[in-house]
Each structure stands twice: as structure tokens, then as C-alpha cells.
Backbone as CSV, one residue per row, in Angstrom:
resi,resn,N_x,N_y,N_z,CA_x,CA_y,CA_z,C_x,C_y,C_z
1,MET,136.251,145.843,26.842,136.091,144.537,26.245,135.293,143.621,27.161
2,THR,135.490,143.748,28.441,134.759,142.933,29.381,133.273,143.239,29.300
3,ARG,132.959,144.539,29.164,131.544,144.927,29.070,130.902,144.335,27.810
4,GLY,131.555,144.360,26.702,131.055,143.783,25.453,130.881,142.276,25.556
5,PHE,131.809,141.634,26.246,131.726,140.198,26.427,130.496,139.817,27.251
6,PHE,130.286,140.548,28.353,129.128,140.261,29.208,127.810,140.595,28.500
7,SER,127.810,141.636,27.696,126.608,141.977,26.922,126.278,140.878,25.928
8,THR,127.288,140.370,25.249,127.093,139.272,24.293,126.599,138.027,25.024
9,LEU,127.201,137.725,26.150,126.794,136.576,26.952,125.347,136.713,27.422
10,LEU,124.978,137.914,27.816,123.611,138.185,28.252,122.631,137.962,27.112
11,VAL,122.967,138.447,25.914,122.104,138.269,24.743,121.972,136.782,24.411
12,ILE,123.078,136.078,24.459,123.054,134.641,24.161,122.171,133.899,25.163
13,ALA,122.170,134.289,26.409,121.392,133.619,27.438,119.929,134.038,27.426
14,VAL,119.624,135.315,27.201,118.271,135.844,27.337,117.429,135.610,26.078
15,VAL,117.984,135.812,24.898,117.196,135.730,23.662,116.578,134.342,23.479
16,PRO,117.348,133.250,23.585,116.697,131.939,23.423,115.613,131.685,24.470
17,ALA,115.848,132.138,25.690,114.834,131.957,26.742,113.582,132.754,26.414
18,ALA,113.732,133.974,25.908,112.579,134.794,25.542,111.828,134.179,24.365
19,LEU,112.567,133.679,23.376,111.907,133.038,22.232,111.160,131.782,22.665
20,ALA,111.785,131.002,23.538,111.141,129.773,24.017,109.879,130.096,24.799
21,ALA,109.893,131.181,25.567,108.719,131.563,26.355,107.571,132.006,25.466
22,SER,107.865,132.556,24.301,106.798,133.028,23.425,106.236,131.919,22.545
23,ASP,106.962,130.828,22.347,106.482,129.711,21.546,105.606,128.815,22.409
24,PRO,104.484,128.341,21.854,103.675,127.399,22.640,104.442,126.089,22.801
25,PRO,104.149,125.346,23.845,104.818,124.060,24.024,104.574,123.160,22.815
26,THR,105.533,122.317,22.544,105.421,121.393,21.423,104.168,120.537,21.577
27,GLY,103.432,120.385,20.495,102.252,119.537,20.510,100.959,120.225,20.887
28,VAL,100.990,121.514,21.209,99.753,122.210,21.560,98.929,122.411,20.296
29,ASN,97.647,122.063,20.388,96.747,122.184,19.257,95.461,122.838,19.771
30,PRO,95.135,124.036,19.290,93.940,124.720,19.799,92.631,124.000,19.441
31,ALA,92.689,123.027,18.541,91.486,122.270,18.182,91.295,121.040,19.067
32,ILE,92.168,120.836,20.037,92.062,119.723,20.984,92.154,120.314,22.383
33,ASP,91.098,120.097,23.197,91.019,120.764,24.504,90.736,119.748,25.613
34,MET,91.791,119.161,26.145,91.644,118.160,27.206,91.037,118.742,28.476
35,PRO,91.450,119.914,28.946,90.825,120.443,30.168,89.307,120.618,30.018
36,ARG,88.846,121.126,28.862,87.402,121.261,28.644,86.741,119.888,28.605
37,TYR,87.369,118.932,27.924,86.814,117.581,27.855,86.597,117.027,29.261
38,LEU,87.581,117.180,30.124,87.452,116.659,31.484,86.343,117.362,32.259
39,ARG,86.187,118.675,32.061,85.088,119.413,32.722,83.736,118.917,32.199
40,VAL,83.620,118.809,30.877,82.362,118.354,30.269,82.060,116.916,30.696
41,ALA,83.079,116.061,30.731,82.878,114.665,31.145,82.333,114.600,32.564
42,SER,82.817,115.448,33.425,82.336,115.484,34.808,80.874,115.930,34.862
43,GLU,80.530,116.973,34.123,79.128,117.435,34.061,78.235,116.346,33.465
44,ALA,78.702,115.732,32.373,77.916,114.693,31.702,77.698,113.498,32.629
45,ALA,78.700,113.144,33.409,78.575,112.013,34.340,77.456,112.258,35.344
46,ALA,77.367,113.472,35.840,76.304,113.808,36.794,74.935,113.712,36.117
47,SER,74.828,114.210,34.902,73.569,114.151,34.148,73.193,112.704,33.824
48,ARG,74.182,111.933,33.430,73.969,110.544,32.991,73.316,109.702,34.086
49,GLU,73.646,109.964,35.335,73.099,109.162,36.429,71.572,109.161,36.464
50,THR,70.944,110.220,36.008,69.473,110.290,35.999,68.904,109.987,34.612
51,HIS,69.755,109.556,33.677,69.321,109.295,32.304,69.628,107.865,31.859
52,ARG,69.728,106.959,32.822,69.968,105.555,32.490,68.656,104.798,32.642
53,LEU,68.356,103.940,31.666,67.057,103.279,31.612,67.174,101.768,31.751
54,SER,66.150,101.173,32.338,66.028,99.716,32.336,65.649,99.281,30.921
55,GLU,65.700,98.004,30.680,65.303,97.491,29.365,63.853,97.885,29.056
56,GLN,62.955,97.706,30.022,61.542,98.028,29.795,61.335,99.525,29.562
57,GLN,62.007,100.364,30.336,61.903,101.822,30.132,62.411,102.205,28.735
58,PHE,63.509,101.583,28.312,64.080,101.849,26.994,63.078,101.486,25.898
59,ILE,62.460,100.313,26.031,61.472,99.860,25.041,60.300,100.839,24.994
60,GLU,59.769,101.203,26.161,58.629,102.129,26.207,58.988,103.487,25.617
61,MET,60.154,104.016,25.980,60.559,105.323,25.472,60.824,105.266,23.964
62,SER,61.288,104.116,23.470,61.592,103.987,22.041,60.334,104.090,21.178
63,ARG,59.193,103.893,21.786,57.917,103.975,21.042,57.364,105.394,20.964
64,THR,58.018,106.341,21.612,57.581,107.738,21.612,57.807,108.351,20.236
65,PRO,56.795,109.007,19.661,56.996,109.650,18.356,58.135,110.675,18.408
66,GLY,58.939,110.683,17.365,60.033,111.641,17.247,61.315,111.237,17.948
67,ILE,61.295,110.102,18.624,62.493,109.640,19.332,63.533,109.163,18.322
68,ILE,64.800,109.331,18.662,65.900,108.816,17.840,66.642,107.779,18.666
69,ILE,66.771,106.580,18.124,67.629,105.560,18.736,68.937,105.643,17.972
70,LEU,69.984,106.040,18.658,71.273,106.270,18.008,72.234,105.132,18.310
71,ASP,72.743,104.528,17.257,73.734,103.463,17.351,75.055,104.049,16.875
72,ALA,76.007,104.219,17.773,77.285,104.857,17.435,78.389,103.844,17.140
73,ARG,78.013,102.574,16.991,79.007,101.562,16.619,79.390,101.735,15.149
74,SER,80.355,100.980,14.700,80.771,101.039,13.295,79.610,100.625,12.392
75,ARG,79.653,101.066,11.170,78.613,100.692,10.201,78.569,99.173,10.027
76,GLN,79.724,98.548,10.038,79.795,97.091,9.879,79.044,96.379,11.002
77,LYS,79.282,96.789,12.242,78.602,96.156,13.384,77.108,96.478,13.364
78,TYR,76.768,97.703,12.990,75.359,98.095,12.871,74.652,97.215,11.839
79,ASP,75.262,97.049,10.672,74.649,96.237,9.611,74.485,94.784,10.038
80,GLU,75.385,94.321,10.874,75.334,92.943,11.343,74.122,92.718,12.247
81,LEU,73.890,93.651,13.183,72.774,93.521,14.115,72.626,94.829,14.885
82,HIS,71.405,95.332,14.945,71.140,96.560,15.691,69.718,96.547,16.221
83,ILE,69.436,97.436,17.153,68.079,97.572,17.676,67.189,98.085,16.555
84,LYS,66.023,97.475,16.433,65.087,97.844,15.372,64.759,99.343,15.460
85,GLY,64.876,100.003,14.311,64.562,101.421,14.224,65.734,102.343,14.527
86,ALA,66.885,101.770,14.896,68.048,102.599,15.233,68.633,103.255,13.983
87,THR,69.221,104.415,14.203,69.940,105.151,13.168,71.418,105.048,13.491
88,ASN,72.216,104.759,12.486,73.654,104.634,12.711,74.369,105.947,12.433
89,LEU,75.140,106.393,13.413,76.096,107.481,13.255,77.318,107.029,14.033
90,SER,78.255,106.437,13.316,79.449,105.876,13.933,80.167,106.946,14.758
91,PHE,80.658,106.577,15.933,81.258,107.553,16.839,82.298,108.457,16.166
92,PRO,83.196,107.912,15.334,84.158,108.812,14.691,83.509,109.852,13.772
93,ASP,82.272,109.610,13.359,81.571,110.537,12.472,80.719,111.560,13.218
94,ILE,80.685,111.482,14.542,79.948,112.482,15.317,80.733,113.786,15.226
95,ALA,80.158,114.746,14.517,80.815,116.031,14.269,79.729,117.092,14.096
96,ILE,80.124,118.338,14.035,79.172,119.443,13.941,78.199,119.234,12.784
97,GLU,78.714,118.993,11.575,77.833,118.873,10.399,76.923,117.657,10.466
98,SER,77.460,116.503,10.878,76.630,115.292,10.910,75.521,115.413,11.946
99,LEU,75.812,116.030,13.081,74.781,116.219,14.105,73.736,117.237,13.651
100,GLU,74.168,118.308,12.996,73.202,119.297,12.492,72.269,118.661,11.466
101,ARG,72.801,117.735,10.676,71.994,117.066,9.653,71.037,116.039,10.282
102,LEU,71.554,115.202,11.181,70.758,114.118,11.767,69.877,114.586,12.923
103,LEU,70.395,115.504,13.743,69.696,115.937,14.956,69.696,117.464,15.040
104,PRO,68.977,118.123,14.141,69.021,119.588,14.125,68.436,120.239,15.382
105,ASP,67.522,119.553,16.050,66.909,120.091,17.268,67.592,119.461,18.477
106,LYS,68.312,120.250,19.232,69.054,119.733,20.379,68.149,119.274,21.514
107,ARG,66.855,119.533,21.401,65.896,119.058,22.417,65.365,117.669,22.082
108,THR,65.740,117.128,20.926,65.292,115.797,20.531,65.670,114.779,21.595
109,ARG,64.746,113.874,21.899,65.051,112.804,22.838,65.809,111.723,22.075
110,ILE,66.965,111.349,22.618,67.862,110.395,21.968,68.098,109.228,22.918
111,LEU,67.966,108.016,22.393,68.289,106.812,23.149,69.588,106.248,22.597
112,ILE,70.501,105.867,23.482,71.755,105.262,23.034,71.950,103.896,23.684
113,TYR,72.719,103.073,23.007,73.120,101.764,23.526,74.477,101.439,22.917
114,CYS,75.123,100.387,23.423,76.440,100.040,22.885,76.723,98.551,23.036
115,ASN,77.937,98.185,22.645,78.387,96.792,22.728,78.199,96.216,24.123
116,ASN,78.507,96.998,25.130,78.513,96.493,26.495,77.129,96.364,27.113
117,ASN,76.083,96.532,26.303,74.724,96.288,26.791,74.260,94.865,26.518
118,PHE,74.991,94.113,25.675,74.481,92.811,25.246,75.499,91.687,25.383
119,LEU,75.021,90.578,25.923,75.797,89.341,26.025,75.374,88.382,24.920
120,ASN,76.254,87.481,24.554,75.974,86.373,23.638,75.765,86.789,22.181
121,ALA,76.373,87.868,21.784,76.399,88.265,20.376,77.761,88.920,20.115
122,PRO,78.835,88.165,20.332,80.167,88.767,20.307,80.599,89.325,18.955
123,SER,80.051,88.817,17.891,80.439,89.361,16.586,79.863,90.761,16.391
124,ALA,78.588,90.920,16.660,77.933,92.224,16.475,78.184,93.164,17.652
125,PHE,78.312,92.601,18.862,78.480,93.411,20.063,79.721,92.948,20.840
126,PRO,80.926,93.152,20.293,82.124,92.722,21.019,82.305,93.538,22.303
127,THR,82.689,92.865,23.372,82.835,93.511,24.671,84.054,94.428,24.696
128,LYS,83.851,95.609,25.261,84.942,96.560,25.478,85.234,96.619,26.975
129,LEU,86.354,97.208,27.320,86.609,97.467,28.735,85.480,98.348,29.273
130,PRO,85.029,98.131,30.496,83.942,98.966,31.029,84.232,100.464,30.943
131,SER,85.467,100.863,31.184,85.810,102.286,31.136,85.916,102.817,29.710
132,ALA,85.937,101.916,28.723,86.004,102.318,27.314,84.675,102.090,26.603
133,SER,83.627,101.836,27.370,82.304,101.587,26.808,81.874,102.737,25.904
134,LEU,81.341,102.400,24.753,80.931,103.416,23.781,79.800,104.289,24.311
135,ASN,78.966,103.768,25.213,77.911,104.605,25.808,78.509,105.823,26.498
136,ILE,79.619,105.632,27.185,80.230,106.737,27.934,80.703,107.819,26.972
137,SER,81.485,107.428,25.959,82.002,108.431,25.017,80.884,109.101,24.239
138,THR,79.884,108.323,23.837,78.774,108.890,23.070,77.994,109.882,23.926
139,TYR,77.697,109.511,25.169,76.954,110.406,26.056,77.726,111.712,26.251
140,ILE,79.016,111.613,26.530,79.834,112.810,26.752,79.872,113.672,25.494
141,ALA,80.069,113.053,24.335,80.140,113.825,23.087,78.822,114.546,22.822
142,LEU,77.699,113.844,22.934,76.403,114.486,22.694,76.164,115.608,23.701
143,TYR,76.525,115.377,24.940,76.383,116.400,25.978,77.213,117.638,25.616
144,ASP,78.432,117.417,25.166,79.319,118.525,24.798,78.751,119.323,23.628
145,TYR,78.076,118.659,22.691,77.465,119.347,21.554,76.131,120.014,21.921
146,GLY,75.708,119.881,23.177,74.516,120.591,23.636,73.253,119.762,23.735
147,TYR,73.338,118.455,23.525,72.161,117.583,23.631,72.018,117.147,25.087
148,ARG,70.891,117.501,25.699,70.683,117.199,27.119,69.541,116.208,27.343
149,ASN,68.918,115.764,26.261,67.786,114.851,26.351,68.209,113.464,25.858
150,VAL,69.367,113.008,26.342,69.950,111.734,25.931,69.735,110.720,27.049
151,TYR,69.259,109.551,26.675,69.001,108.479,27.633,69.733,107.226,27.180
152,GLU,70.269,106.514,28.141,71.137,105.373,27.867,70.522,104.074,28.367
153,LEU,70.573,103.035,27.539,70.201,101.710,27.998,71.232,101.309,29.049
154,GLY,70.774,101.011,30.256,71.688,100.780,31.364,72.194,99.358,31.525
155,PRO,71.312,98.353,31.564,71.759,97.023,31.988,72.548,96.256,30.930
156,LEU,73.201,95.212,31.407,73.837,94.211,30.556,72.801,93.114,30.352
157,ILE,72.410,92.883,29.110,71.270,92.024,28.794,71.719,90.840,27.944
158,ASP,71.273,89.651,28.315,71.500,88.480,27.471,70.644,88.656,26.232
159,ILE,71.263,88.737,25.083,70.525,89.035,23.856,69.459,87.975,23.554
160,ASP,69.709,86.754,23.995,68.740,85.685,23.753,67.499,85.818,24.637
161,ALA,67.590,86.566,25.734,66.457,86.752,26.641,65.869,88.159,26.538
162,SER,66.436,88.982,25.696,66.011,90.378,25.599,64.620,90.514,24.995
163,GLN,63.880,91.509,25.475,62.574,91.837,24.916,62.696,92.877,23.801
164,ILE,63.900,93.408,23.606,64.159,94.403,22.558,64.145,93.706,21.195
165,GLU,63.572,94.385,20.202,63.571,93.845,18.840,64.842,94.278,18.121
166,PHE,65.394,93.339,17.337,66.618,93.606,16.594,66.391,93.460,15.096
167,GLU,67.256,94.112,14.341,67.279,93.978,12.880,68.685,93.578,12.480
168,PRO,68.902,92.652,11.596,67.895,91.688,11.178,67.433,90.871,12.378
169,PRO,66.249,90.257,12.271,65.708,89.507,13.417,66.690,88.448,13.903
170,LEU,66.754,88.283,15.219,67.615,87.235,15.767,67.215,85.895,15.185
171,GLY,68.210,85.091,14.886,67.948,83.772,14.321,68.060,83.757,12.813
172,SER,68.065,84.922,12.171,68.254,84.937,10.726,69.738,84.728,10.443
173,PRO,70.085,84.183,9.278,71.489,83.899,8.991,72.384,85.135,9.089
174,SER,71.844,86.309,8.866,72.699,87.498,8.889,72.830,88.113,10.272
175,SER,71.948,87.771,11.223,72.058,88.377,12.552,73.247,87.778,13.287
176,ASP,74.046,88.639,13.841,75.278,88.310,14.554,76.257,87.578,13.659
177,GLY,76.027,87.605,12.344,76.969,87.013,11.404,77.206,85.540,11.658
178,SER,76.227,84.830,12.212,76.562,83.461,12.557,75.462,82.479,12.214
179,ALA,75.609,81.872,11.058,74.730,80.764,10.703,75.006,79.608,11.662
180,ALA,76.251,79.524,12.155,76.623,78.469,13.099,75.799,78.590,14.373
181,ARG,75.527,79.810,14.789,74.729,80.011,15.996,73.318,79.456,15.804
182,MET,72.744,79.688,14.618,71.413,79.129,14.327,71.463,77.611,14.366
183,ARG,72.511,77.033,13.779,72.643,75.579,13.747,72.741,75.044,15.178
184,MET,73.513,75.730,16.042,73.639,75.299,17.433,72.293,75.366,18.139
185,GLN,71.518,76.417,17.854,70.192,76.544,18.457,69.301,75.373,18.025
186,ARG,69.336,75.055,16.739,68.526,73.932,16.241,68.958,72.630,16.898
187,GLU,70.286,72.467,17.036,70.803,71.235,17.635,70.384,71.117,19.093
188,ARG,70.269,72.237,19.782,69.824,72.217,21.180,68.302,72.123,21.271
189,GLY,67.651,72.239,20.118,66.208,72.165,20.104,65.522,73.470,20.432
190,GLY,66.289,74.553,20.469,65.729,75.855,20.806,65.615,76.732,19.580
191,SER,64.942,77.841,19.784,64.852,78.854,18.722,64.861,80.220,19.377
192,HIS,64.939,81.225,18.550,64.954,82.610,19.052,63.570,83.223,19.042
193,ASP,62.533,82.463,18.746,61.191,83.028,18.630,60.632,83.448,19.946
């Protein structure tokens, strides 16, 4: 009887442990890979250091035939104000199919910019934490999908002093969603021309 008791006790102790060892930890999802993300982010960071552009370099490169200026902000913010000629692909929509459709050639030169590149347009370009800047996530995502010809607008630019062209044009009632801003400019005697 003692032997049967110990055998039962052994089964009770070993079987749950064996089952637990064979089950993946709670919350594991093979479609989400944090270790790979961190490796790719590190590689992308090294690449990014040589792919950041001044305002003038960005403008000159934007005139190159076949270039894509990618705006990864929300469609709403894009519609409010964006760099002239930019194509909108909101960051949450960056996926295998959307990239294959918009950027089928991974050698395409891509220019990116984000909210944290512009001052004085808080409605269209609301400031994010520097570590949460959309340029960082967009660069890493494109790098992970195999795009290595991505260049980022580097500086923080006062939108009123920028040489970059925007759509709709600055000063129009729809740019930055602020007719009040136009009125303030008129009251100060200035314009965006």
C-alpha cells in the first residue's frame, strides 16, 4: 500500500509539472517577436545615423524623380497639412500588402518626416515624446520590411520659417485647421508668403 501511495503521489507531482513544461507561457504569440524587434531596432539605429537630412538636403532629395515622400501620420493629420507631394500611409497601416502595393521596389528612395519635425503647427503636427517620435517607429518598420534607402528629415523646424512647401499652402483656412492663426497673422501685419 505504501508503494501505491508513493506512486500516486509521484504521478500527482510529476504530471502537472510535465504538462506545464510543454505548454508555452501564457501570452506567447508567434506573430509578435520582441527579441527580433529589438535586434532590428538596433541595426536600424546604426543605419539611421547616416540617413538623416538637413532641411535643404531633404528639399533637394525630394526633387529626385521616383522619390517617395512618406507621411505616416494619421489620415486626419495628413489632410490637415502635409509636405507637398507626400503620400500618406498611416503607421498602423504599414503592413506587407500595403507596402507591396505602395512601394513594390525595396530599393526605392523614401523620405520620411513626422510631428516632431515642425514647431508652431500643433493641430497638424502635435508634439510627441522624443522617444515616441513617429520617425523612429517608421524608420524601424521600413528597415524591418527590407527598405534600406530611407532618409529622415532631421531637424526641428519652425513651420513659419521653413523652406519646405506644404499642402494645403500655409496661410489657407484649411492649413493647420486654424483660421484663427491666419487672423492672428493679419493682426500682427504678417503673412506666410
